[in-house]
PyMOL Python script that loads the backbone (N, CA, C, O; Angstrom):
from pymol import cmd

cmd.read_pdbstr("""\
ATOM      1  N   MET A   1       0.855  -1.157   0.000  1.00  0.00           N
ATOM      2  CA  MET A   1       0.000   0.000   0.000  1.00  0.00           C
ATOM      3  C   MET A   1       0.911   1.232   0.000  1.00  0.00           C
ATOM      4  O   MET A   1       1.856   1.313   0.784  1.00  0.00           O
ATOM      5  N   ILE A   2       0.622   2.166  -0.867  1.00  0.00           N
ATOM      6  CA  ILE A   2       1.434   3.375  -0.998  1.00  0.00           C
ATOM      7  C   ILE A   2       0.525   4.593  -0.920  1.00  0.00           C
ATOM      8  O   ILE A   2      -0.578   4.596  -1.467  1.00  0.00           O
ATOM      9  N   LYS A   3       1.004   5.631  -0.228  1.00  0.00           N
ATOM     10  CA  LYS A   3       0.296   6.908  -0.253  1.00  0.00           C
ATOM     11  C   LYS A   3       1.344   8.016  -0.312  1.00  0.00           C
ATOM     12  O   LYS A   3       2.492   7.829   0.090  1.00  0.00           O
ATOM     13  N   GLN A   4       0.926   9.170  -0.819  1.00  0.00           N
ATOM     14  CA  GLN A   4       1.817  10.314  -0.896  1.00  0.00           C
ATOM     15  C   GLN A   4       1.313  11.393   0.046  1.00  0.00           C
ATOM     16  O   GLN A   4       0.116  11.670   0.123  1.00  0.00           O
ATOM     17  N   VAL A   5       2.261  11.999   0.762  1.00  0.00           N
ATOM     18  CA  VAL A   5       1.925  13.110   1.646  1.00  0.00           C
ATOM     19  C   VAL A   5       2.895  14.247   1.345  1.00  0.00           C
ATOM     20  O   VAL A   5       3.945  14.041   0.737  1.00  0.00           O
ATOM     21  N   GLU A   6       2.532  15.427   1.773  1.00  0.00           N
ATOM     22  CA  GLU A   6       3.407  16.577   1.584  1.00  0.00           C
ATOM     23  C   GLU A   6       3.971  16.983   2.935  1.00  0.00           C
ATOM     24  O   GLU A   6       3.234  17.205   3.896  1.00  0.00           O
ATOM     25  N   VAL A   7       5.300  17.074   2.988  1.00  0.00           N
ATOM     26  CA  VAL A   7       5.993  17.460   4.217  1.00  0.00           C
ATOM     27  C   VAL A   7       6.882  18.649   3.885  1.00  0.00           C
ATOM     28  O   VAL A   7       7.817  18.530   3.094  1.00  0.00           O
ATOM     29  N   HIS A   8       6.592  19.787   4.486  1.00  0.00           N
ATOM     30  CA  HIS A   8       7.359  21.016   4.248  1.00  0.00           C
ATOM     31  C   HIS A   8       7.526  21.300   2.754  1.00  0.00           C
ATOM     32  O   HIS A   8       8.610  21.663   2.298  1.00  0.00           O
ATOM     33  N   GLY A   9       6.449  21.132   2.011  1.00  0.00           N
ATOM     34  CA  GLY A   9       6.451  21.443   0.594  1.00  0.00           C
ATOM     35  C   GLY A   9       7.015  20.352  -0.309  1.00  0.00           C
ATOM     36  O   GLY A   9       7.064  20.534  -1.526  1.00  0.00           O
ATOM     37  N   HIS A  10       7.440  19.230   0.251  1.00  0.00           N
ATOM     38  CA  HIS A  10       7.979  18.131  -0.552  1.00  0.00           C
ATOM     39  C   HIS A  10       7.022  16.948  -0.510  1.00  0.00           C
ATOM     40  O   HIS A  10       6.502  16.593   0.548  1.00  0.00           O
ATOM     41  N   ARG A  11       6.796  16.345  -1.669  1.00  0.00           N
ATOM     42  CA  ARG A  11       5.950  15.156  -1.737  1.00  0.00           C
ATOM     43  C   ARG A  11       6.777  13.951  -1.332  1.00  0.00           C
ATOM     44  O   ARG A  11       7.881  13.746  -1.837  1.00  0.00           O
ATOM     45  N   VAL A  12       6.238  13.155  -0.420  1.00  0.00           N
ATOM     46  CA  VAL A  12       6.943  11.976   0.097  1.00  0.00           C
ATOM     47  C   VAL A  12       6.045  10.764  -0.085  1.00  0.00           C
ATOM     48  O   VAL A  12       4.862  10.804   0.251  1.00  0.00           O
ATOM     49  N   LYS A  13       6.613   9.675  -0.623  1.00  0.00           N
ATOM     50  CA  LYS A  13       5.872   8.429  -0.734  1.00  0.00           C
ATOM     51  C   LYS A  13       6.027   7.663   0.569  1.00  0.00           C
ATOM     52  O   LYS A  13       7.132   7.500   1.085  1.00  0.00           O
ATOM     53  N   LEU A  14       4.900   7.196   1.090  1.00  0.00           N
ATOM     54  CA  LEU A  14       4.923   6.348   2.281  1.00  0.00           C
ATOM     55  C   LEU A  14       4.443   4.962   1.895  1.00  0.00           C
ATOM     56  O   LEU A  14       3.519   4.807   1.097  1.00  0.00           O
ATOM     57  N   TYR A  15       5.084   3.959   2.472  1.00  0.00           N
ATOM     58  CA  TYR A  15       4.774   2.563   2.165  1.00  0.00           C
ATOM     59  C   TYR A  15       4.224   1.878   3.408  1.00  0.00           C
ATOM     60  O   TYR A  15       4.634   2.168   4.532  1.00  0.00           O
ATOM     61  N   SER A  16       3.294   0.973   3.184  1.00  0.00           N
ATOM     62  CA  SER A  16       2.778   0.144   4.265  1.00  0.00           C
ATOM     63  C   SER A  16       2.671  -1.288   3.752  1.00  0.00           C
ATOM     64  O   SER A  16       1.974  -1.562   2.775  1.00  0.00           O
ATOM     65  N   LEU A  17       3.362  -2.179   4.415  1.00  0.00           N
ATOM     66  CA  LEU A  17       3.309  -3.583   4.023  1.00  0.00           C
ATOM     67  C   LEU A  17       2.310  -4.380   4.851  1.00  0.00           C
ATOM     68  O   LEU A  17       2.146  -5.583   4.650  1.00  0.00           O
ATOM     69  N   ASP A  18       1.639  -3.699   5.791  1.00  0.00           N
ATOM     70  CA  ASP A  18       0.702  -4.405   6.663  1.00  0.00           C
ATOM     71  C   ASP A  18      -0.703  -3.815   6.602  1.00  0.00           C
ATOM     72  O   ASP A  18      -1.419  -3.785   7.603  1.00  0.00           O
ATOM     73  N   GLY A  19      -1.083  -3.353   5.431  1.00  0.00           N
ATOM     74  CA  GLY A  19      -2.446  -2.878   5.248  1.00  0.00           C
ATOM     75  C   GLY A  19      -2.746  -1.539   5.886  1.00  0.00           C
ATOM     76  O   GLY A  19      -3.904  -1.251   6.189  1.00  0.00           O
ATOM     77  N   GLY A  20      -1.733  -0.709   6.100  1.00  0.00           N
ATOM     78  CA  GLY A  20      -1.962   0.627   6.642  1.00  0.00           C
ATOM     79  C   GLY A  20      -1.809   0.744   8.141  1.00  0.00           C
ATOM     80  O   GLY A  20      -2.102   1.802   8.698  1.00  0.00           O
ATOM     81  N   GLN A  21      -1.361  -0.306   8.821  1.00  0.00           N
ATOM     82  CA  GLN A  21      -1.161  -0.203  10.269  1.00  0.00           C
ATOM     83  C   GLN A  21       0.103   0.584  10.601  1.00  0.00           C
ATOM     84  O   GLN A  21       0.121   1.367  11.551  1.00  0.00           O
ATOM     85  N   THR A  22       1.166   0.372   9.810  1.00  0.00           N
ATOM     86  CA  THR A  22       2.400   1.135   9.997  1.00  0.00           C
ATOM     87  C   THR A  22       2.816   1.714   8.656  1.00  0.00           C
ATOM     88  O   THR A  22       2.579   1.118   7.606  1.00  0.00           O
ATOM     89  N   TRP A  23       3.440   2.881   8.708  1.00  0.00           N
ATOM     90  CA  TRP A  23       3.849   3.567   7.492  1.00  0.00           C
ATOM     91  C   TRP A  23       5.304   3.965   7.613  1.00  0.00           C
ATOM     92  O   TRP A  23       5.786   4.272   8.704  1.00  0.00           O
ATOM     93  N   SER A  24       6.002   3.960   6.488  1.00  0.00           N
ATOM     94  CA  SER A  24       7.394   4.375   6.465  1.00  0.00           C
ATOM     95  C   SER A  24       7.718   4.909   5.086  1.00  0.00           C
ATOM     96  O   SER A  24       7.051   4.576   4.107  1.00  0.00           O
ATOM     97  N   SER A  25       8.755   5.744   5.014  1.00  0.00           N
ATOM     98  CA  SER A  25       9.201   6.220   3.709  1.00  0.00           C
ATOM     99  C   SER A  25      10.120   5.196   3.053  1.00  0.00           C
ATOM    100  O   SER A  25      10.545   5.375   1.912  1.00  0.00           O
ATOM    101  N   SER A  26      10.425   4.121   3.781  1.00  0.00           N
ATOM    102  CA  SER A  26      11.294   3.078   3.244  1.00  0.00           C
ATOM    103  C   SER A  26      10.664   1.712   3.494  1.00  0.00           C
ATOM    104  O   SER A  26      10.478   1.327   4.649  1.00  0.00           O
ATOM    105  N   PRO A  27      10.334   0.973   2.442  1.00  0.00           N
ATOM    106  CA  PRO A  27       9.757  -0.353   2.659  1.00  0.00           C
ATOM    107  C   PRO A  27      10.733  -1.288   3.381  1.00  0.00           C
ATOM    108  O   PRO A  27      10.310  -2.200   4.091  1.00  0.00           O
ATOM    109  N   GLN A  28      12.047  -1.059   3.195  1.00  0.00           N
ATOM    110  CA  GLN A  28      13.036  -1.894   3.871  1.00  0.00           C
ATOM    111  C   GLN A  28      12.970  -1.727   5.384  1.00  0.00           C
ATOM    112  O   GLN A  28      13.200  -2.687   6.119  1.00  0.00           O
ATOM    113  N   SER A  29      12.661  -0.528   5.858  1.00  0.00           N
ATOM    114  CA  SER A  29      12.585  -0.315   7.308  1.00  0.00           C
ATOM    115  C   SER A  29      11.407  -1.075   7.909  1.00  0.00           C
ATOM    116  O   SER A  29      11.494  -1.551   9.041  1.00  0.00           O
ATOM    117  N   ILE A  30      10.311  -1.194   7.169  1.00  0.00           N
ATOM    118  CA  ILE A  30       9.162  -1.953   7.665  1.00  0.00           C
ATOM    119  C   ILE A  30       9.523  -3.431   7.738  1.00  0.00           C
ATOM    120  O   ILE A  30       9.184  -4.105   8.711  1.00  0.00           O
ATOM    121  N   VAL A  31      10.210  -3.939   6.714  1.00  0.00           N
ATOM    122  CA  VAL A  31      10.624  -5.337   6.713  1.00  0.00           C
ATOM    123  C   VAL A  31      11.573  -5.594   7.882  1.00  0.00           C
ATOM    124  O   VAL A  31      11.454  -6.613   8.562  1.00  0.00           O
ATOM    125  N   ALA A  32      12.520  -4.673   8.120  1.00  0.00           N
ATOM    126  CA  ALA A  32      13.471  -4.824   9.230  1.00  0.00           C
ATOM    127  C   ALA A  32      12.744  -4.798  10.575  1.00  0.00           C
ATOM    128  O   ALA A  32      13.081  -5.564  11.477  1.00  0.00           O
ATOM    129  N   TYR A  33      11.749  -3.919  10.712  1.00  0.00           N
ATOM    130  CA  TYR A  33      10.966  -3.844  11.948  1.00  0.00           C
ATOM    131  C   TYR A  33      10.250  -5.165  12.207  1.00  0.00           C
ATOM    132  O   TYR A  33      10.273  -5.676  13.326  1.00  0.00           O
ATOM    133  N   ARG A  34       9.612  -5.718  11.174  1.00  0.00           N
ATOM    134  CA  ARG A  34       8.897  -6.998  11.326  1.00  0.00           C
ATOM    135  C   ARG A  34       9.860  -8.114  11.689  1.00  0.00           C
ATOM    136  O   ARG A  34       9.526  -8.990  12.487  1.00  0.00           O
ATOM    137  N   HIS A  35      11.056  -8.090  11.109  1.00  0.00           N
ATOM    138  CA  HIS A  35      12.059  -9.107  11.409  1.00  0.00           C
ATOM    139  C   HIS A  35      12.478  -9.021  12.882  1.00  0.00           C
ATOM    140  O   HIS A  35      12.547 -10.035  13.576  1.00  0.00           O
ATOM    141  N   ARG A  36      12.759  -7.788  13.354  1.00  0.00           N
ATOM    142  CA  ARG A  36      13.126  -7.612  14.773  1.00  0.00           C
ATOM    143  C   ARG A  36      11.991  -8.059  15.683  1.00  0.00           C
ATOM    144  O   ARG A  36      12.231  -8.674  16.722  1.00  0.00           O
ATOM    145  N   GLU A  37      10.753  -7.752  15.297  1.00  0.00           N
ATOM    146  CA  GLU A  37       9.591  -8.133  16.093  1.00  0.00           C
ATOM    147  C   GLU A  37       9.499  -9.658  16.223  1.00  0.00           C
ATOM    148  O   GLU A  37       9.235 -10.176  17.308  1.00  0.00           O
ATOM    149  N   ARG A  38       9.717 -10.372  15.117  1.00  0.00           N
ATOM    150  CA  ARG A  38       9.674 -11.844  15.159  1.00  0.00           C
ATOM    151  C   ARG A  38      10.791 -12.402  16.033  1.00  0.00           C
ATOM    152  O   ARG A  38      10.573 -13.335  16.805  1.00  0.00           O
ATOM    153  N   LEU A  39      11.992 -11.829  15.910  1.00  0.00           N
ATOM    154  CA  LEU A  39      13.120 -12.304  16.720  1.00  0.00           C
ATOM    155  C   LEU A  39      12.865 -12.084  18.212  1.00  0.00           C
ATOM    156  O   LEU A  39      13.119 -12.973  19.025  1.00  0.00           O
ATOM    157  N   LEU A  40      12.372 -10.925  18.563  1.00  0.00           N
ATOM    158  CA  LEU A  40      12.098 -10.630  19.976  1.00  0.00           C
ATOM    159  C   LEU A  40      10.986 -11.522  20.527  1.00  0.00           C
ATOM    160  O   LEU A  40      11.054 -11.980  21.668  1.00  0.00           O
ATOM    161  N   ARG A  41       9.967 -11.761  19.712  1.00  0.00           N
ATOM    162  CA  ARG A  41       8.875 -12.637  20.130  1.00  0.00           C
ATOM    163  C   ARG A  41       9.378 -14.058  20.368  1.00  0.00           C
ATOM    164  O   ARG A  41       8.981 -14.714  21.331  1.00  0.00           O
ATOM    165  N   ARG A  42      10.269 -14.534  19.469  1.00  0.00           N
ATOM    166  CA  ARG A  42      10.843 -15.871  19.613  1.00  0.00           C
ATOM    167  C   ARG A  42      11.706 -15.955  20.876  1.00  0.00           C
ATOM    168  O   ARG A  42      11.644 -16.946  21.604  1.00  0.00           O
ATOM    169  N   ASP A  43      12.516 -14.913  21.141  1.00  0.00           N
ATOM    170  CA  ASP A  43      13.349 -14.901  22.340  1.00  0.00           C
ATOM    171  C   ASP A  43      12.496 -14.909  23.604  1.00  0.00           C
ATOM    172  O   ASP A  43      12.820 -15.593  24.575  1.00  0.00           O
ATOM    173  N   LEU A  44      11.414 -14.150  23.586  1.00  0.00           N
ATOM    174  CA  LEU A  44      10.521 -14.114  24.738  1.00  0.00           C
ATOM    175  C   LEU A  44       9.860 -15.471  24.958  1.00  0.00           C
ATOM    176  O   LEU A  44       9.717 -15.919  26.095  1.00  0.00           O
ATOM    177  N   GLN A  45       9.464 -16.115  23.882  1.00  0.00           N
ATOM    178  CA  GLN A  45       8.850 -17.437  23.981  1.00  0.00           C
ATOM    179  C   GLN A  45       9.844 -18.443  24.564  1.00  0.00           C
ATOM    180  O   GLN A  45       9.473 -19.259  25.408  1.00  0.00           O
ATOM    181  N   LYS A  46      11.097 -18.391  24.125  1.00  0.00           N
ATOM    182  CA  LYS A  46      12.122 -19.294  24.663  1.00  0.00           C
ATOM    183  C   LYS A  46      12.343 -19.048  26.151  1.00  0.00           C
ATOM    184  O   LYS A  46      12.539 -19.993  26.916  1.00  0.00           O
ATOM    185  N   THR A  47      12.312 -17.790  26.560  1.00  0.00           N
ATOM    186  CA  THR A  47      12.481 -17.455  27.976  1.00  0.00           C
ATOM    187  C   THR A  47      11.363 -18.072  28.802  1.00  0.00           C
ATOM    188  O   THR A  47      11.619 -18.655  29.856  1.00  0.00           O
ATOM    189  N   PHE A  48      10.122 -17.950  28.331  1.00  0.00           N
ATOM    190  CA  PHE A  48       9.001 -18.533  29.066  1.00  0.00           C
ATOM    191  C   PHE A  48       9.074 -20.052  29.076  1.00  0.00           C
ATOM    192  O   PHE A  48       8.677 -20.679  30.059  1.00  0.00           O
ATOM    193  N   GLU A  49       9.572 -20.653  28.008  1.00  0.00           N
ATOM    194  CA  GLU A  49       9.735 -22.106  27.995  1.00  0.00           C
ATOM    195  C   GLU A  49      10.744 -22.538  29.053  1.00  0.00           C
ATOM    196  O   GLU A  49      10.537 -23.542  29.734  1.00  0.00           O
ATOM    197  N   ARG A  50      11.841 -21.784  29.194  1.00  0.00           N
ATOM    198  CA  ARG A  50      12.834 -22.102  30.225  1.00  0.00           C
ATOM    199  C   ARG A  50      12.245 -21.916  31.622  1.00  0.00           C
ATOM    200  O   ARG A  50      12.541 -22.696  32.527  1.00  0.00           O
ATOM    201  N   LEU A  51      11.425 -20.902  31.798  1.00  0.00           N
ATOM    202  CA  LEU A  51      10.795 -20.680  33.105  1.00  0.00           C
ATOM    203  C   LEU A  51       9.860 -21.830  33.454  1.00  0.00           C
ATOM    204  O   LEU A  51       9.677 -22.149  34.629  1.00  0.00           O
ATOM    205  N   GLY A  52       9.275 -22.444  32.452  1.00  0.00           N
ATOM    206  CA  GLY A  52       8.382 -23.576  32.692  1.00  0.00           C
ATOM    207  C   GLY A  52       9.108 -24.773  33.260  1.00  0.00           C
ATOM    208  O   GLY A  52       8.477 -25.657  33.840  1.00  0.00           O
ATOM    209  N   GLU A  53      10.440 -24.824  33.105  1.00  0.00           N
ATOM    210  CA  GLU A  53      11.221 -25.935  33.619  1.00  0.00           C
ATOM    211  C   GLU A  53      11.584 -25.772  35.091  1.00  0.00           C
ATOM    212  O   GLU A  53      12.104 -26.704  35.704  1.00  0.00           O
ATOM    213  N   ILE A  54      11.320 -24.618  35.657  1.00  0.00           N
ATOM    214  CA  ILE A  54      11.612 -24.377  37.072  1.00  0.00           C
ATOM    215  C   ILE A  54      10.574 -25.131  37.899  1.00  0.00           C
ATOM    216  O   ILE A  54       9.374 -24.988  37.666  1.00  0.00           O
ATOM    217  N   PRO A  55      11.033 -25.944  38.875  1.00  0.00           N
ATOM    218  CA  PRO A  55      10.064 -26.697  39.679  1.00  0.00           C
ATOM    219  C   PRO A  55       9.178 -25.761  40.497  1.00  0.00           C
ATOM    220  O   PRO A  55       9.597 -24.676  40.898  1.00  0.00           O
ATOM    221  N   ASP A  56       7.958 -26.199  40.732  1.00  0.00           N
ATOM    222  CA  ASP A  56       7.033 -25.408  41.534  1.00  0.00           C
ATOM    223  C   ASP A  56       7.516 -25.333  42.972  1.00  0.00           C
ATOM    224  O   ASP A  56       8.160 -26.251  43.480  1.00  0.00           O
ATOM    225  N   PHE A  57       7.190 -24.221  43.616  1.00  0.00           N
ATOM    226  CA  PHE A  57       7.530 -24.010  45.014  1.00  0.00           C
ATOM    227  C   PHE A  57       6.683 -24.933  45.887  1.00  0.00           C
ATOM    228  O   PHE A  57       5.466 -25.017  45.718  1.00  0.00           O
ATOM    229  N   ASP A  58       7.334 -25.620  46.818  1.00  0.00           N
ATOM    230  CA  ASP A  58       6.631 -26.501  47.751  1.00  0.00           C
ATOM    231  C   ASP A  58       6.303 -25.707  49.016  1.00  0.00           C
ATOM    232  O   ASP A  58       7.216 -25.346  49.758  1.00  0.00           O
ATOM    233  N   PRO A  59       5.024 -25.426  49.281  1.00  0.00           N
ATOM    234  CA  PRO A  59       4.664 -24.602  50.442  1.00  0.00           C
ATOM    235  C   PRO A  59       4.960 -25.299  51.768  1.00  0.00           C
ATOM    236  O   PRO A  59       4.965 -24.640  52.808  1.00  0.00           O
ATOM    237  N   ASN A  60       5.207 -26.605  51.765  1.00  0.00           N
ATOM    238  CA  ASN A  60       5.483 -27.327  53.006  1.00  0.00           C
ATOM    239  C   ASN A  60       6.965 -27.303  53.384  1.00  0.00           C
ATOM    240  O   ASN A  60       7.350 -27.835  54.425  1.00  0.00           O
ATOM    241  N   THR A  61       7.787 -26.693  52.549  1.00  0.00           N
ATOM    242  CA  THR A  61       9.213 -26.604  52.833  1.00  0.00           C
ATOM    243  C   THR A  61       9.464 -25.491  53.837  1.00  0.00           C
ATOM    244  O   THR A  61       8.958 -24.378  53.695  1.00  0.00           O
ATOM    245  N   ASP A  62      10.255 -25.812  54.853  1.00  0.00           N
ATOM    246  CA  ASP A  62      10.617 -24.801  55.852  1.00  0.00           C
ATOM    247  C   ASP A  62      11.856 -24.052  55.391  1.00  0.00           C
ATOM    248  O   ASP A  62      12.815 -24.659  54.913  1.00  0.00           O
ATOM    249  N   PHE A  63      11.836 -22.760  55.532  1.00  0.00           N
ATOM    250  CA  PHE A  63      13.020 -21.954  55.237  1.00  0.00           C
ATOM    251  C   PHE A  63      12.925 -20.680  56.062  1.00  0.00           C
ATOM    252  O   PHE A  63      11.847 -20.295  56.513  1.00  0.00           O
ATOM    253  N   GLU A  64      14.053 -20.040  56.249  1.00  0.00           N
ATOM    254  CA  GLU A  64      14.096 -18.806  57.016  1.00  0.00           C
ATOM    255  C   GLU A  64      14.603 -17.677  56.139  1.00  0.00           C
ATOM    256  O   GLU A  64      15.454 -17.867  55.270  1.00  0.00           O
ATOM    257  N   LEU A  65      14.065 -16.518  56.387  1.00  0.00           N
ATOM    258  CA  LEU A  65      14.536 -15.318  55.710  1.00  0.00           C
ATOM    259  C   LEU A  65      15.251 -14.456  56.731  1.00  0.00           C
ATOM    260  O   LEU A  65      14.735 -14.209  57.821  1.00  0.00           O
ATOM    261  N   GLU A  66      16.428 -14.006  56.377  1.00  0.00           N
ATOM    262  CA  GLU A  66      17.138 -13.085  57.255  1.00  0.00           C
ATOM    263  C   GLU A  66      16.887 -11.674  56.762  1.00  0.00           C
ATOM    264  O   GLU A  66      17.125 -11.352  55.598  1.00  0.00           O
ATOM    265  N   ILE A  67      16.408 -10.847  57.659  1.00  0.00           N
ATOM    266  CA  ILE A  67      16.151  -9.467  57.312  1.00  0.00           C
ATOM    267  C   ILE A  67      17.109  -8.602  58.122  1.00  0.00           C
ATOM    268  O   ILE A  67      17.083  -8.598  59.352  1.00  0.00           O
ATOM    269  N   HIS A  68      17.933  -7.891  57.420  1.00  0.00           N
ATOM    270  CA  HIS A  68      18.905  -7.020  58.079  1.00  0.00           C
ATOM    271  C   HIS A  68      18.341  -5.606  58.101  1.00  0.00           C
ATOM    272  O   HIS A  68      17.967  -5.043  57.072  1.00  0.00           O
ATOM    273  N   LYS A  69      18.293  -5.055  59.302  1.00  0.00           N
ATOM    274  CA  LYS A  69      17.814  -3.688  59.442  1.00  0.00           C
ATOM    275  C   LYS A  69      19.019  -2.790  59.706  1.00  0.00           C
ATOM    276  O   LYS A  69      19.898  -3.110  60.506  1.00  0.00           O
ATOM    277  N   SER A  70      19.030  -1.687  59.024  1.00  0.00           N
ATOM    278  CA  SER A  70      20.105  -0.737  59.287  1.00  0.00           C
ATOM    279  C   SER A  70      19.750   0.045  60.545  1.00  0.00           C
ATOM    280  O   SER A  70      18.576   0.304  60.810  1.00  0.00           O
ATOM    281  N   PRO A  71      20.758   0.418  61.314  1.00  0.00           N
ATOM    282  CA  PRO A  71      20.478   1.146  62.558  1.00  0.00           C
ATOM    283  C   PRO A  71      19.846   2.504  62.248  1.00  0.00           C
ATOM    284  O   PRO A  71      20.173   3.159  61.258  1.00  0.00           O
ATOM    285  N   ARG A  72      18.938   2.896  63.123  1.00  0.00           N
ATOM    286  CA  ARG A  72      18.251   4.179  62.937  1.00  0.00           C
ATOM    287  C   ARG A  72      19.195   5.333  63.283  1.00  0.00           C
ATOM    288  O   ARG A  72      19.973   5.267  64.235  1.00  0.00           O
ATOM    289  N   ARG A  73      19.099   6.364  62.497  1.00  0.00           N
ATOM    290  CA  ARG A  73      19.876   7.567  62.795  1.00  0.00           C
ATOM    291  C   ARG A  73      19.015   8.507  63.617  1.00  0.00           C
ATOM    292  O   ARG A  73      17.834   8.705  63.335  1.00  0.00           O
ATOM    293  N   THR A  74      19.625   9.076  64.626  1.00  0.00           N
ATOM    294  CA  THR A  74      18.854  10.009  65.465  1.00  0.00           C
ATOM    295  C   THR A  74      19.435  11.383  65.430  1.00  0.00           C
ATOM    296  O   THR A  74      18.912  12.290  66.078  1.00  0.00           O
TER     297      THR A  74
END
""", "prot")
cmd.dss("prot")
cmd.show_as("cartoon", "prot")
cmd.util.cbc("prot")
cmd.orient("prot")
């Protein structure tokens, strides 16, 4: 999809490869954006898959937390 707009007296062609959702003066930049989006989505999916391998917390396990308080200034 292509449209022309005028910016400061100059006609500029804008391209949209996704039906008008995003526009750019360079079709290559839209392709690069989509590529980065797919890569980031894949990385996020892999991260969640790794998190799924973490065993569930057992609420019957005893453990202690040490809380260190800094001395109050007066």
